[in-house]
N, C-alpha and C positions, 0 to 999 in steps of 0.2 A: 504494500500500500504506500502510495506517495502522499505525504502530508497528512495532517490531522483531518478527521471527518468534520463536516459541518453538522452542527447540532440544531435541529429544526423543531420548534415548538409551535403547535397550532393553538391560537388563543382568540377568544371572543372578548370584546370589551365588556366590563362588568356593569351592565345596565339591568336594573331591577325588572324582573318579569320576562327577561329575554335569555338569561344564562342560568344554568343549573335548574331548569324548570322542574325536573323530577324531585328536587329537594324543597320546592316551595311549600308543599303541604306540611312539612316539618319545620321549616325555618322562616317561612314567609318570603315574599319576593325580595325585600331588602336584605334579609339574612342570607338567602341563597346567593345573591350577587356579591355580598361581602365575603362569603366563603370562597366563591370563585376567584375573587380578587386575591385573597390570601394564598390560595393554592397556586395560582399562576405566579405570583411574586416569589413564593417559596421555590417553585420548580426552576424559575429563571436563576435564582441564586445558586441552586445546586448545579445547574448547567454552567454558569459562569465560573464556578470553582475549578472546572476542568482546564481552563485556559484555552479551550477551543473556541472557534468562531460560533457565536450564538445568533441564530436567525429566528425571528418570530413571524410566522405567517398569520396575519391579523385579519379580523373582520369585526364589524359592529361599530366602528368609529373610524375617523380619519387617521392618517399617519401621525399628525401632530399630537393628537390625543394619546396615541400609544407611546410616542417618544416622551411626552411629559410624564406618562405613567411609569414606563419601564426603563427609561434612560436612553441616552444617545449612543451607548456602547453596543447595543444589539442592532443587527441588521433587520430591517423591516420590509416585508413584501406582502402586498395585499393578496388575500386568498382569491382564487378564481371562482367563477360561478359554478354551480353544480354540486354533486355529491362528494363524499369523502374521497372516492377514487380520483376524481378530477383534481381535487385539491392536493392530494399526495403526488400524483404524477407531475403536476406543475412544479413541484419542489424537488423532484428526484435527481435532476442533474444540476451541478456536477456531483458525482459520487467521488469518494465515500461520503455517506450521509447517515445520520441516525435521527429518526423521527420520535418525538415524545408527545404524550398528552399531558395535561396539567391536573389530572384527577387522581394522582397517586401520592397520598400524604407520606408514605413511608419510603419514597424514593430518596436515596442518599448520593453523596458524591462518589461513594464506593461503587454503586451500581453504574454510574456514568463512566467511571474509570475502567471498570470491568468491560463495559461495552466497547469502549475505545480500544482497549488492549485486544479484545477478541478479534476485531477487524484487522489487526496486524497479520494474522495467520488464517483467518476464516472469512468466507464470503458473506455470511449472514450471522447476525446476533439478534436474539429475541429475549425480551423481558416478559415472561408470561404473566397474565393477570388471572386471578382466581375465577373470574366470570367467563373464562374461555377465550378471551381476547389477548391483547398484549399492551403493556404500558410503554414499550419502546420496540422499535425494529430498526436495525442498522444493516446497511448493505455496502460492501466494498466496491461493487460495481452496480450500475442501475439494473434492476430486475423488475420491470413493470408488470410481469406476469404474476408477481406476488401481491399486486395492488388492484388488479383489474377483475371486475365481476366477483368481488368478495361479498360474503354474507355479513356485512358490517353490522355491528350492534347485536350480534348473536353469540351464542357459546360455540359456534362453529368456526370462528375466525382463526384461532390458533390451530385446530386440527386440519383445516383446509390449507392453511399456510404450510404446515409440515408435510401434507400430502403433495403439494406442488413442489416443495423443495426436494422431496424424495424422487419425484419424476425428473427433476433437473440433476439428480445425483449430488445434491448439496446437503451436508449435515450441518445444521445450525448450532451455534453455541447458545444454550439456554441458561439464562441467569436465574436468580432466585425469583420464585413466584410471589407477587405482591397483589394487594387488593386496591381496586379503585373506589372512590367515594362518589357514587352516582345517585343512590336511592336513599330514602329515609332510614331504612334498616341498616345501611352502611354506617350511619352515624354512631351506632352502638359501639363500633370498634374504636372510634375516635371521639369520645364524649367532649373533649376539649374543643373540637371543631364546631360543635353545636352551641357552645357557650356564647 
C-alpha cells in the first residue's frame, strides 16, 4: 500500500427531527440531535488521532456550517444524491480508503489503528457490528462490487459482504465486533448517552 488511507466519515448535520429519528421516541427530537452531534464529534476525534487525512462526506447543511462545527482541518465533500450505494461509490476513489459511520460509541483509536495496519498487508478490513452490518470497511484498492446492490440496513450486510469477498478470493481482516447506537433499546448499553 502506498501512503496512508483516507478516513471517510458520513455525517448529517444535527438538526432536531431530521437525524437519529429512531431515537426520538426515547430522547425527543432535540435529544436525538444532541446525541448525534456528540457521537459525530467523538468519532471525528478518534479518527483525527490516527494522523491520517480525515474527510467528512456531509449532508443536511452547507459546507460553512460543517466547517464551523467540525473545524477546518477535515476535508469536506458534499454527499451525492441517492442511496447509500451512490454515496459510498462517490467517495471510493482514491483508495486506500476506510469508511466509518458515526453511530459506534465504543469505537477507539485502537480500532482505527488496527484498520490502518490491516490494509498494509490485506485488501479489505471490516469492523463488524452486532446488528449484522459493519461500523467500518476499508479497502486497499477500490472494490465497488462490495458496495453495489447491498441489502443496506439489514442483518445481511456483513454476510453478503463476506460472500462477495469469498467469490473474489479475498479474506478480510475482521476487527472486534462493536454495537451501534440506533434504536431506543440500544441506549440501555450506554445509559450515559441518554442522560
